[in-house]
N, C-alpha and C positions, 0 to 999 in steps of 0.2 A: 458596514459591519452589521451582522444580524443582532437584533435586540435580545437581551436576556429575558427568557420566558418565566414570568412570575404568576403564581396562583395564590389566592387568599382563602384561608379557612376561617370562617367566622366573619359575618358582615354586619356586625352591630356597631355600637358607638365608636369603639376604638378604630375599627376599619374605616368608617366613614369620615371621622374627624381627624385622624392622624395618618393611618397607613396609606390609604388611597391617595390623599393629597400629596403625601411624601413621594410616592412612586411617580405621580404625575410630574414631579419636578426633575425627574431623571430621564433624559431623552433617549438613553440606550436601554430602557426597560419597557417591556410590554406586559400588561396585565391580561392574561389569556383566559381567566375564569375564576369563579368563586364557588365556595361551598357554604351553605347555611340551611339548616332544617326548615327555617321560616322563609317563605317565598320573598324574594327581593327583586326590585326593579332597578337593575344596574345597566351600564353601557357595555357590559361584557357578559358572557354566558354564566349563568348561575345554576348549580346542580344541587339536588337534595341529598346526595350521598358523597362521601369522601372518595370512594372508589371511582366514581365518575370523574371527579376532578383530577385525581392522580392519573387517570387514563390519558389525559392530555399531555403527559410527560413534561411537567414543569421542571425548570432547572432549580428554582427556589420556591419553597412554600412559605408564605407568611402566615403565622398562626396568631389570630386576633380574637380568640375565644376566651371565655373565663378559664382560670387556671386548672379547674378540674378536668378539662378536656385536653390539656397540653400533651400529656404523656402519650395517649393513644394516637393523636394526630401526628405528633413529632416522629414517633417510631414508624408509623405507616409511611410518612413522607420520606424518611431516611431510607427505609427498605425499598421504596420505589425509585431511589436514586437521586432524590432532590436534596439540596442543602435546605436548612431551616432558619428562618428569621422569626423569633418567637417573642410575643409580648411578655412583659414581666408580670409576676414572678415566673421563673422558668417552669416550676412544678409545684405541686402541693406538699412535697416532702423532699428531703435530701435523697432518700432512697429512689424516688421517682427520677430525680435529676441524674442519678447514677445509671438508671436504666436508659435514659436518653443518651447519656455519654457513651454507654456500651454500644448502643445501636448506631451512633455516629461513627465510632471507631470501626465497627464491623463493615459499615457501608462505605467508609473512606470519604465521608462528607462532613461539612462544617455546620456548626450551630452558633448563631449569634442572638443574644437577648437584647430586646429594645429597651435598654436603660439609657434613654436619650439625653438626660439632664446634663451630663458632662459635655455634650456636644452643642449646647445652647451657646450663642455668641457671648453672653455675659459671663458664663462659667469658663468658656475657653479663654476669654480675655483675662479673667482672674488667674487662671492656671499659668498663663504665660508670664505674669508678673512675679511669680514665686521665684526667688533667687535673684531678682533684678536689683540694680543699685538703689532704686527708689522704694522697694518693698523689703528686700532682704529675705532671710530665712523665715519660713512659716512656723509660727509658734502655737497658734490656737485657732480653732474654727468653732463658731457658734451658728447653729442652724435652728431656725424657729419658724413654725407654722401655727397660725391661728385660723382655723377653718370652721366656718359656720355650717353645721349639719342641718340639712333640710330633708323633707320627704323625697325630693328629686335626687339629692346626692346619695341617698340610701336605698334607692330603688334597685331591684334585681339582686344579683349574687353578692354584691359588695355589702349591702346592708344586712344580709343574712349570715355573713361570716363573722364569728366572734373574734377572730384574729384580723380585724378589719383594717386598722390603720397602719401598723408597722409592716405587715406583709405587703400591703398594697402600695404604700407611699414610702415607708422607711427604706425599701430597697434603693430608691432614687438617692436618698440622702447618704446612705452608706457608700454607694458608688461614687458620689461626689467627694466624700471625705477621703476615700481611697485614692481617687485621682489627684486631689490636692496634696496629700502627704506622700504620694508615690509609693505606698506600701500597704500591706495588710495591717489592721489593728492588732496589737499585742494582747490586749485584754479589754474587758468592758464591764460596766456596771449598769444595771437596769432597774427601773421602777415603772410599773404600769398600773397605777391606781385605778380601781373601779369603785367609785364612792357610792354607788347605788345598790340597794339591797338586792335587786334582781340581777346584779352583775352587768351583763351587756357587753358590747364590743369594747376593745381597747381604745377608748377615745382620748386617753392621755398617755403619751410615751415620754419618759425621761431617761435618756440613754447617753452614757458617756463612753466614748471610745478612746483608748489609750494607744499612743504611737511611740516610736523610739525617741530618745532624747527628752523624755518627760513632757511630751507634747500631747495635747488633748483636743478632742472634738466633743462639744456638748450639743445634744440634739433634744429639742423640745417640740413635740407634735401635739398640739392642743386642739382637740375637736369637742371639748366641753364648752368652749367659749360662746358667749352670747354677745360679744363685742365685735370689733372690726375684723374683717376678713383679710388675712395676709397669706397668700398661697405659699410662698417660701421666701424668707429673708435670710441671707447669709452674711456673716462678718468674719473675715479672715484677718487675723492679727499677725503682722510681720515685725521683724526687728526695726524696720525703718518707716513703715507705713501700715495703714489699715485699708482693706478693701471691703466695701459693702455692695451686695447685689440683691436684687429683688426680682421676683417673677410676678407678672400681672400688671396691667395698665394702671397708671396713676397720674394725677396732676397735683402739684404741691406748690405752695408759696411759703417760703421760710424767711422770717424777719428776725434780726438779732443784732448783737454788737460783737465786733471782732475783739478778741482778748488783747491783741496788740493795738494800742491806741484808742480803744473803745469806739471805733468807727462803726456806724450803723451799716447794715447790708440787707439787701433783698434778693432772694434767689427764686426764680420761677422755673419749675421743672415739669415737663410733660413727657411721659414715657409710655408708649403704646403697648409694648409687650414685656418690658422689663429693662433694667439698667444696671451697669456695674461702674462703681466709682472708686478711685484710689484717693484716700484722705491723708493729709498731713495737717493735723489740727482741724480748723474749720474750712480750710481750702481743699479743693478736690479737683481731680482730673477725671473726666468721663472716659472710661475705657471702652465701653461698648453699649449699644442698645439692642434690644431684641425685637423681632418683628411680631406682628399680631398673631401670625400662625407659627409661634415659636415651637410648638410640639411637632408639627409636621416638618418644619424647617430643620429641626435638630435630628428627627428621624431620617430625613433624606440624607443628611450629612453622614450619619452612622451607616445607613444602607450603602452609601457610596464606598465607605471604608470596607464594608463587608464584601462588596463586589471586588474591590482591589485585592483583598485577602484571598478570595477564591482564585483569582487570576494568578496570584503570586505563590499560592500554595502555602500560606502561613496562617497562624492562628489569628482570628479576627479580634477586634476590640469587643469586650463583653462576651468573650467566648465561653465555652462550656465550663472550663475550670474556674474562671472568674465569677460566673453566675452561680456556680455551686458554692463557692466561698461566701458570697453574699447571702444566699439562701440559708446556709449553715448558720451564719451570724444572726439572721432573722429568727430562726427557730430556737437557737440557743438563748436569744433575748426573751422569748416567751417562756422558755423553761426556767430561766433565772427569775423572771418576774413572778411566776407561779410559786417557785420555791420560797421567795421572800414573803409571799402572802400567806403561806401555810404555816 
Protein backbone atom coordinates (compact mmCIF):
# COMPACT_ATOMS: atom_id res chain seq x y z
CA UNK A 1 0.00 0.00 0.00
CA UNK A 2 1.31 3.51 -0.77
CA UNK A 3 2.32 5.58 2.23
CA UNK A 4 0.47 8.72 3.29
CA UNK A 5 2.46 11.74 2.12
CA UNK A 6 3.00 14.18 5.00
CA UNK A 7 4.70 17.60 4.96
CA UNK A 8 5.73 19.63 8.00
CA UNK A 9 5.44 23.41 8.27
CA UNK A 10 7.75 24.68 11.01
CA UNK A 11 10.88 22.75 11.97
CA UNK A 12 11.56 24.08 15.45
CA UNK A 13 11.46 22.38 18.84
CA UNK A 14 7.94 20.98 18.54
CA UNK A 15 8.66 19.37 15.19
CA UNK A 16 12.00 17.91 16.22
CA UNK A 17 11.01 16.67 19.69
CA UNK A 18 7.41 15.58 19.04
CA UNK A 19 6.06 15.51 15.48
CA UNK A 20 8.95 14.00 13.53
CA UNK A 21 9.59 11.23 16.13
CA UNK A 22 5.82 10.56 16.19
CA UNK A 23 5.61 10.23 12.42
CA UNK A 24 8.63 7.90 12.43
CA UNK A 25 6.57 5.51 14.57
CA UNK A 26 3.99 5.10 11.78
CA UNK A 27 5.23 2.74 9.05
CA UNK A 28 2.53 3.80 6.57
CA UNK A 29 3.52 7.49 6.70
CA UNK A 30 6.23 9.21 4.65
CA UNK A 31 7.60 12.69 5.44
CA UNK A 32 8.11 14.20 1.99
CA UNK A 33 9.34 17.66 2.95
CA UNK A 34 9.40 20.55 5.36
CA UNK A 35 9.10 24.32 5.35
CA UNK A 36 10.98 26.73 7.60
CA UNK A 37 12.36 30.22 6.92
CA UNK A 38 15.49 29.26 8.88
CA UNK A 39 17.73 26.76 7.02
CA UNK A 40 17.47 23.29 8.56
CA UNK A 41 19.55 20.16 8.05
CA UNK A 42 17.00 17.34 7.88
CA UNK A 43 16.82 13.95 6.17
CA UNK A 44 14.04 15.21 3.89
CA UNK A 45 13.85 18.23 1.55
CA UNK A 46 13.41 21.58 3.31
CA UNK A 47 12.01 24.63 1.55
CA UNK A 48 12.21 28.32 2.43
CA UNK A 49 8.65 29.00 1.24
CA UNK A 50 5.30 27.39 1.97
CA UNK A 51 4.34 27.44 -1.71
CA UNK A 52 7.32 25.22 -2.56
CA UNK A 53 6.28 22.74 0.11
CA UNK A 54 2.64 22.64 -1.02
CA UNK A 55 3.81 22.11 -4.62
CA UNK A 56 4.78 18.58 -3.49
CA UNK A 57 1.02 17.84 -3.11
CA UNK A 58 1.11 16.44 0.45
CA UNK A 59 -1.98 14.61 1.67
CA UNK A 60 -1.52 15.99 5.21
CA UNK A 61 0.29 19.10 6.39
CA UNK A 62 1.53 19.12 9.98
CA UNK A 63 1.68 22.67 11.39
CA UNK A 64 4.34 22.94 14.09
CA UNK A 65 4.88 26.71 14.06
CA UNK A 66 4.02 29.26 16.79
CA UNK A 67 0.25 29.99 16.93
CA UNK A 68 0.51 33.34 15.12
CA UNK A 69 1.26 31.50 11.86
CA UNK A 70 -1.41 28.79 12.15
CA UNK A 71 -4.18 30.61 10.29
CA UNK A 72 -2.22 31.46 7.15
CA UNK A 73 -0.59 28.05 6.86
CA UNK A 74 -3.77 26.09 7.63
CA UNK A 75 -5.87 27.96 5.07
CA UNK A 76 -3.18 27.61 2.39
CA UNK A 77 -2.77 23.88 3.09
CA UNK A 78 -6.53 23.27 3.00
CA UNK A 79 -6.93 25.21 -0.23
CA UNK A 80 -4.11 23.12 -1.70
CA UNK A 81 -6.15 19.99 -0.95
CA UNK A 82 -4.36 18.74 2.18
CA UNK A 83 -5.79 17.74 5.51
CA UNK A 84 -4.25 19.58 8.48
CA UNK A 85 -2.74 18.28 11.73
CA UNK A 86 -2.09 21.41 13.79
CA UNK A 87 -0.15 21.98 16.98
CA UNK A 88 -2.21 23.52 19.80
CA UNK A 89 -3.62 26.04 20.31
CA UNK A 90 -5.45 25.95 16.99
CA UNK A 91 -5.34 29.72 16.51
CA UNK A 92 -4.76 33.06 18.20
CA UNK A 93 -8.50 33.77 18.46
CA UNK A 94 -11.88 32.10 18.09
CA UNK A 95 -12.43 34.19 14.96
CA UNK A 96 -9.28 32.73 13.40
CA UNK A 97 -10.48 29.24 14.33
CA UNK A 98 -13.74 29.97 12.51
CA UNK A 99 -11.78 31.03 9.41
CA UNK A 100 -9.90 27.71 9.47
CA UNK A 101 -13.17 25.82 9.93
CA UNK A 102 -14.71 27.63 6.94
CA UNK A 103 -11.67 26.82 4.79
CA UNK A 104 -11.82 23.15 5.82
CA UNK A 105 -15.53 22.95 4.96
CA UNK A 106 -15.02 24.62 1.59
CA UNK A 107 -12.13 22.27 0.75
CA UNK A 108 -13.85 19.13 2.07
CA UNK A 109 -10.84 18.41 4.26
CA UNK A 110 -10.35 17.60 7.96
CA UNK A 111 -8.44 19.40 10.70
CA UNK A 112 -7.09 17.72 13.84
CA UNK A 113 -5.38 19.60 16.69
CA UNK A 114 -2.53 17.90 18.51
CA UNK A 115 -3.93 17.93 22.03
CA UNK A 116 -2.13 14.68 22.79
CA UNK A 117 -2.48 14.46 26.60
CA UNK A 118 -5.71 12.36 26.56
CA UNK A 119 -3.80 9.86 24.39
CA UNK A 120 -0.99 9.27 26.89
CA UNK A 121 -1.07 5.73 28.37
CA UNK A 122 -1.59 7.01 31.93
CA UNK A 123 -4.59 9.15 30.98
CA UNK A 124 -6.07 6.49 28.70
CA UNK A 125 -5.87 4.01 31.57
CA UNK A 126 -7.52 6.48 33.95
CA UNK A 127 -10.34 7.14 31.48
CA UNK A 128 -10.99 3.41 31.05
CA UNK A 129 -11.56 3.02 34.80
CA UNK A 130 -14.33 5.62 34.94
CA UNK A 131 -17.59 3.76 35.54
CA UNK A 132 -15.85 0.52 36.50
CA UNK A 133 -16.78 -1.52 39.59
CA UNK A 134 -13.58 -0.51 41.39
CA UNK A 135 -13.74 3.23 40.59
CA UNK A 136 -17.39 4.07 40.00
CA UNK A 137 -18.79 7.39 38.83
CA UNK A 138 -16.35 10.27 38.45
CA UNK A 139 -17.09 12.98 41.02
CA UNK A 140 -14.11 15.36 41.07
CA UNK A 141 -10.88 16.06 39.18
CA UNK A 142 -7.94 18.01 40.57
CA UNK A 143 -5.19 19.05 38.15
CA UNK A 144 -2.03 20.66 39.48
CA UNK A 145 1.14 21.91 37.87
CA UNK A 146 4.10 23.46 39.67
CA UNK A 147 6.46 24.57 36.92
CA UNK A 148 9.79 26.24 37.56
CA UNK A 149 10.24 29.07 35.05
CA UNK A 150 13.75 29.62 33.66
CA UNK A 151 15.32 31.69 30.88
CA UNK A 152 15.26 28.55 28.72
CA UNK A 153 11.53 27.86 29.24
CA UNK A 154 10.67 31.48 28.43
CA UNK A 155 12.83 31.80 25.33
CA UNK A 156 11.11 32.72 22.07
CA UNK A 157 7.42 33.39 21.46
CA UNK A 158 6.21 31.65 24.64
CA UNK A 159 7.95 34.04 26.97
CA UNK A 160 6.79 37.06 24.99
CA UNK A 161 3.10 36.17 25.23
CA UNK A 162 1.29 37.72 28.21
CA UNK A 163 -1.31 34.96 27.82
CA UNK A 164 1.50 32.52 28.41
CA UNK A 165 0.31 29.71 30.63
CA UNK A 166 -3.37 28.97 30.16
CA UNK A 167 -3.35 29.39 26.37
CA UNK A 168 -0.25 27.24 25.95
CA UNK A 169 -0.80 24.58 28.64
CA UNK A 170 -4.35 25.07 29.89
CA UNK A 171 -5.66 23.72 26.58
CA UNK A 172 -4.23 20.31 27.53
CA UNK A 173 -5.87 20.28 30.94
CA UNK A 174 -9.24 21.43 29.61
CA UNK A 175 -9.17 18.65 27.03
CA UNK A 176 -8.28 16.10 29.71
CA UNK A 177 -11.19 17.23 31.89
CA UNK A 178 -13.60 17.08 28.96
CA UNK A 179 -12.36 13.57 28.12
CA UNK A 180 -12.76 12.33 31.70
CA UNK A 181 -16.22 13.80 32.27
CA UNK A 182 -17.35 13.00 28.73
CA UNK A 183 -18.96 16.42 28.20
CA UNK A 184 -18.37 20.13 27.84
CA UNK A 185 -18.20 22.15 31.08
CA UNK A 186 -21.43 23.96 31.98
CA UNK A 187 -19.77 26.90 33.73
CA UNK A 188 -16.41 28.09 35.05
CA UNK A 189 -14.84 30.38 37.60
CA UNK A 190 -11.42 31.92 37.01
CA UNK A 191 -8.69 33.80 38.87
CA UNK A 192 -5.37 34.69 37.28
CA UNK A 193 -3.52 36.76 39.89
CA UNK A 194 -0.56 38.81 38.66
CA UNK A 195 1.01 39.91 41.95
CA UNK A 196 3.83 41.97 40.46
CA UNK A 197 3.56 45.69 39.79
CA UNK A 198 4.75 45.25 36.20
CA UNK A 199 2.01 42.73 35.47
CA UNK A 200 3.70 40.08 33.34
CA UNK A 201 2.43 36.77 31.98
CA UNK A 202 -0.33 34.72 33.64
CA UNK A 203 1.98 32.60 35.77
CA UNK A 204 -0.81 31.56 38.15
CA UNK A 205 -4.09 30.11 36.89
CA UNK A 206 -6.86 29.10 39.30
CA UNK A 207 -9.71 27.70 37.20
CA UNK A 208 -12.79 25.73 38.24
CA UNK A 209 -14.83 23.93 35.61
CA UNK A 210 -18.35 22.82 36.51
CA UNK A 211 -19.94 19.73 34.96
CA UNK A 212 -23.36 18.09 35.21
CA UNK A 213 -24.42 16.47 38.45
CA UNK A 214 -22.66 19.12 40.57
CA UNK A 215 -19.26 17.67 39.62
CA UNK A 216 -16.18 19.88 39.42
CA UNK A 217 -12.64 20.05 38.04
CA UNK A 218 -10.19 22.27 39.91
CA UNK A 219 -7.16 23.41 37.88
CA UNK A 220 -4.09 25.03 39.45
CA UNK A 221 -1.25 25.98 37.14
CA UNK A 222 1.51 27.51 39.27
CA UNK A 223 4.52 28.97 37.48
CA UNK A 224 5.35 31.36 40.30
CA UNK A 225 6.82 28.49 42.30
CA UNK A 226 10.45 28.36 43.33
CA UNK A 227 9.97 24.85 44.72
CA UNK A 228 9.80 21.40 43.22
CA UNK A 229 8.86 20.95 39.58
CA UNK A 230 5.78 18.81 38.88
CA UNK A 231 4.82 18.89 35.20
CA UNK A 232 1.26 17.67 35.76
CA UNK A 233 -0.35 15.71 38.58
CA UNK A 234 -3.99 14.62 38.35
CA UNK A 235 -6.32 13.22 40.98
CA UNK A 236 -9.60 11.68 39.86
CA UNK A 237 -12.02 10.99 42.70
CA UNK A 238 -14.67 8.35 42.07
CA UNK A 239 -17.44 6.86 44.17
CA UNK A 240 -15.36 3.75 44.95
CA UNK A 241 -11.72 4.68 44.35
CA UNK A 242 -9.27 7.45 43.51
CA UNK A 243 -6.85 7.58 40.59
CA UNK A 244 -3.63 9.57 40.72
CA UNK A 245 -1.53 10.20 37.63
CA UNK A 246 1.70 12.07 37.05
CA UNK A 247 3.72 13.14 34.03
CA UNK A 248 7.48 13.26 34.29
CA UNK A 249 10.04 10.73 35.46
CA UNK A 250 10.49 10.17 39.16
CA UNK A 251 11.92 7.83 41.74
CA UNK A 252 10.35 7.63 45.18
CA UNK A 253 10.61 5.72 48.43
CA UNK A 254 7.56 5.79 50.71
CA UNK A 255 7.72 4.69 54.35
CA UNK A 256 4.72 4.49 56.65
CA UNK A 257 2.25 2.54 58.73
CA UNK A 258 -0.87 0.90 57.39
CA UNK A 259 -4.00 2.24 59.13
CA UNK A 260 -5.25 -1.32 59.51
CA UNK A 261 -3.09 -3.05 62.11
CA UNK A 262 -0.40 -0.31 62.15
CA UNK A 263 1.90 -2.49 60.07
CA UNK A 264 4.97 -0.73 58.60
CA UNK A 265 5.44 -0.64 54.83
CA UNK A 266 8.04 0.44 52.29
CA UNK A 267 7.21 1.24 48.65
CA UNK A 268 9.84 1.88 45.98
CA UNK A 269 8.63 3.41 42.72
CA UNK A 270 10.59 4.30 39.59
CA UNK A 271 8.57 5.84 36.75
CA UNK A 272 10.48 6.92 33.66
CA UNK A 273 7.74 8.92 31.91
CA UNK A 274 4.80 8.91 34.28
CA UNK A 275 2.43 6.58 36.11
CA UNK A 276 -1.28 6.08 36.84
CA UNK A 277 -2.43 4.36 40.03
CA UNK A 278 -5.84 3.39 41.37
CA UNK A 279 -6.01 3.82 45.17
CA UNK A 280 -8.23 2.30 47.81
CA UNK A 281 -6.85 3.80 50.99
CA UNK A 282 -3.08 3.24 51.07
CA UNK A 283 -3.25 0.25 48.75
CA UNK A 284 -2.95 0.82 45.04
CA UNK A 285 -2.94 -0.90 41.67
CA UNK A 286 -0.67 0.45 38.94
CA UNK A 287 -2.85 1.02 35.89
CA UNK A 288 -0.21 2.18 33.40
CA UNK A 289 3.25 3.65 32.99
CA UNK A 290 4.27 6.14 30.35
CA UNK A 291 7.38 5.87 28.14
CA UNK A 292 10.16 8.41 28.16
CA UNK A 293 9.02 9.74 24.79
CA UNK A 294 5.45 10.13 26.05
CA UNK A 295 4.73 13.26 23.96
CA UNK A 296 5.81 11.69 20.65
CA UNK A 297 4.18 8.40 21.65
CA UNK A 298 0.82 10.06 22.37
CA UNK A 299 1.05 12.22 19.24
CA UNK A 300 1.63 9.11 17.13
CA UNK A 301 -1.47 7.52 18.68
CA UNK A 302 -3.57 10.60 17.91
CA UNK A 303 -2.15 10.86 14.37
CA UNK A 304 -3.11 7.21 13.79
CA UNK A 305 -6.69 8.01 14.83
CA UNK A 306 -6.60 11.01 12.46
CA UNK A 307 -5.55 8.77 9.57
CA UNK A 308 -8.39 6.37 10.41
CA UNK A 309 -10.89 9.24 10.52
CA UNK A 310 -9.76 10.43 7.08
CA UNK A 311 -10.14 6.92 5.69
CA UNK A 312 -13.57 6.46 7.25
CA UNK A 313 -14.84 9.95 6.39
CA UNK A 314 -15.65 10.86 9.99
CA UNK A 315 -14.75 13.69 12.37
CA UNK A 316 -11.36 13.04 13.99
CA UNK A 317 -10.57 13.28 17.69
CA UNK A 318 -9.77 16.90 18.62
CA UNK A 319 -11.41 18.04 15.42
CA UNK A 320 -12.23 21.61 14.53
CA UNK A 321 -15.41 21.88 16.63
CA UNK A 322 -13.78 20.42 19.75
CA UNK A 323 -10.67 22.58 19.33
CA UNK A 324 -12.82 25.69 18.86
CA UNK A 325 -14.70 24.92 22.08
CA UNK A 326 -11.43 24.58 24.01
CA UNK A 327 -10.09 27.80 22.50
CA UNK A 328 -13.33 29.60 23.41
CA UNK A 329 -13.00 28.41 27.02
CA UNK A 330 -9.40 29.64 27.15
CA UNK A 331 -10.22 33.15 25.93
CA UNK A 332 -13.34 33.34 28.10
CA UNK A 333 -11.07 32.47 31.05
CA UNK A 334 -8.79 35.40 30.29
CA UNK A 335 -11.77 37.73 29.88
CA UNK A 336 -13.26 36.64 33.21
CA UNK A 337 -9.92 36.97 34.99
CA UNK A 338 -9.48 40.50 33.62
CA UNK A 339 -13.02 41.47 34.62
CA UNK A 340 -12.41 40.28 38.20
CA UNK A 341 -9.18 42.29 38.36
CA UNK A 342 -10.73 45.57 37.14
